[in-house]
C-alpha positions as CSV (number, residue, x, y, z in Angstrom):
1,X,51.7,95.1,6.3
2,X,53.3,94.9,9.8
3,X,51.6,97.3,12.3
4,X,52.8,98.6,15.5
5,X,51.3,100.0,19.4
6,X,53.4,101.8,21.6
7,X,52.3,101.7,25.6
8,X,53.8,102.4,28.3
9,X,55.2,106.1,28.0
10,X,54.7,108.9,30.7
11,X,56.1,110.9,33.1
12,X,58.7,109.5,35.8
13,X,61.2,110.5,38.4
14,X,65.0,111.1,37.2
15,X,66.4,107.8,38.8
16,X,62.9,105.7,37.9
17,X,62.1,102.7,35.3
18,X,59.3,102.6,32.8
19,X,58.6,99.7,30.5
20,X,57.6,99.9,26.8
21,X,55.1,98.2,25.5
22,X,55.1,97.5,21.1
23,X,52.1,95.3,20.2
24,X,52.4,93.5,16.0
25,X,49.4,92.7,14.6
26,X,51.5,89.7,13.5
27,X,53.6,87.0,14.3
28,X,57.2,88.9,15.7
29,X,58.8,86.0,15.4
30,X,58.9,86.1,11.5
31,X,60.3,89.4,12.2
32,X,63.4,89.8,10.3
33,X,64.7,92.8,13.0
34,X,62.6,94.4,15.8
35,X,63.9,97.9,18.2
36,X,63.1,101.0,20.0
37,X,64.0,104.9,18.1
38,X,63.5,107.5,20.3
39,X,63.0,111.5,18.8
40,X,63.7,114.4,20.5
41,X,62.4,117.9,19.0
42,X,64.3,119.6,16.4
43,X,67.0,116.5,16.1
44,X,67.6,113.2,13.9
45,X,66.1,110.5,14.9
46,X,68.3,108.1,17.1
47,X,69.0,104.4,17.4
48,X,67.9,103.1,21.0
49,X,68.5,99.6,19.7
50,X,67.8,96.9,17.2
51,X,67.8,93.2,17.9
52,X,67.7,91.3,14.6
53,X,66.6,86.6,14.2
54,X,68.6,85.7,16.3
55,X,69.0,87.8,19.0
56,X,71.8,89.5,18.4
57,X,71.9,93.8,20.3
58,X,72.9,96.6,19.6
59,X,71.8,99.0,21.9
60,X,73.4,102.9,21.0
61,X,75.9,104.7,23.5
62,X,73.8,106.7,25.2
63,X,71.2,103.5,26.1
64,X,73.6,100.8,26.9
65,X,73.6,99.3,30.4
66,X,70.3,101.3,31.5
67,X,67.8,99.6,28.5
68,X,67.4,96.3,27.9
69,X,64.6,95.2,24.9
70,X,62.7,91.3,25.3
71,X,59.7,89.8,23.3
72,X,57.0,88.0,24.0
73,X,56.4,85.9,20.6
74,X,53.8,83.9,22.4
75,X,52.0,88.4,22.3
76,X,53.7,89.3,19.0
77,X,55.3,91.9,22.2
78,X,58.2,93.0,22.4
79,X,58.9,95.7,25.4
80,X,62.3,98.6,26.7
81,X,62.8,98.4,29.9
82,X,64.0,101.3,30.9
83,X,66.2,102.2,34.4
84,X,68.3,104.8,36.1
85,X,66.5,107.1,33.0
86,X,67.1,110.9,33.0
87,X,66.2,113.8,32.1
88,X,68.3,114.0,27.8
89,X,65.7,110.5,28.1
90,X,63.0,112.4,27.6
91,X,61.6,111.6,23.6
92,X,58.8,110.0,22.2
93,X,60.1,105.6,21.4
94,X,58.9,104.0,18.6
95,X,59.3,100.2,17.9
96,X,60.0,99.7,14.6
97,X,60.2,95.6,12.0
98,X,61.8,95.0,9.4
99,X,60.2,92.0,7.7
100,X,60.9,91.5,3.8
101,X,62.7,94.6,2.8
102,X,59.8,97.2,4.2
103,X,60.4,99.1,7.7
104,X,57.8,100.0,9.2
105,X,56.9,102.4,12.9
106,X,54.6,102.7,15.3
107,X,52.9,106.1,16.7
108,X,55.3,106.5,19.3
109,X,55.0,107.1,22.6
110,X,55.2,109.4,25.2
111,X,58.9,108.9,28.1
112,X,59.8,112.2,30.2
113,X,60.9,112.2,32.1
114,X,62.2,115.3,34.8
115,X,61.2,116.2,39.1
């Protein structure tokens, strides 16, 4: 059972930046796939980025070039750096892990982009 806890959400103005963190309850080095998804009210969950253990990345089209995933294996933490934020980035952001064939999700952190 992997537990994921996000932090770092909040209110930011358009064009601003935020960095989200996701702390895992076990070594992220051993986790097959890590990533971030987001949910907008009334819409399906949307891919932000996923990264398998080989370090490759797959970003959603709406965030390419603006968001960057990174990880600190020593701290069992992954990050999502979000730059050039837009109002349409407003959503609840969830971190995600897949290991041993099971999906795990964090509880989510709210990001609001508004002036």
